C-alpha positions, 0 to 999 in steps of 0.5 A: 728553532723558532721560538713560540708566540702563542701558549705552550702546553706544560702536559709534561711539566708537574709538581714533583717528578713521579718516574717507576722503579724497578724493586730489588729482588732477593730472596725473601719479598722486599716491602716498600711502603708509601711515603717511607725513603728508598735508595738505590741500591749499592751493587744493583744500582737500578734497582731500589730497596728500603734506605739505609746508610750504607755506602754505595747507595742511591737516594731513590726520593720516597715511593708513591704507593706501596709495593712486594717486590719479587722472590728469587735470586738476587738482583732486579725484580719486575715490579715497579714503585713509583718514588717521588724526585722532588718536592718537600717531605715531613720525615723521621729524624734520627734521636738517639740521644736527643740534644746530645744526639750529633744526627739530631736535628734541632731547632737552630739548625738553619734550612739547606742544612744538608740531612742524610739517610739514617734508615726507611723513614729517619734523616739526620745530618749524618748517616746515624752513628755520628759521623760515618755520612754515605748517602744525602737525601735532600735538605732541611727545610723546617724543623717541626719538633725532634722527631719531625721535618720537613725534607727539600728532595729536589735534586738528591733524589735520582 
């Protein structure tokens, strides 16, 4: 390839990559909420669902919109939701028993601390039960309060 000698358009680049993923189809409609956390299903690895701390799930990103999945036999549905794969997002933290909760993110936790899915809006320093951590979702950027943090999802959302 020859090196360029003039400007090159950057139309393929954007702040916070957004990719469409199919929503998991189930016997009851799966509702995906804008700004929540979504995971790829443990069984149907190409379909997204609301995030949980479940072994085998993979963090899919932060939905850019609200969408309702298809109803039918469990599997990959035809409805897609756009998920943000990069960027910094504000999320809720696991608050359980407060300062003594091993999941809680505290004011003294360093930026870069790995965070894990607790549910579809909460993260913690472990997966919600104080010991089992299944789904990594980002790194602490800034502690806001006992209820909220800023999290960088680059490299974690697949």
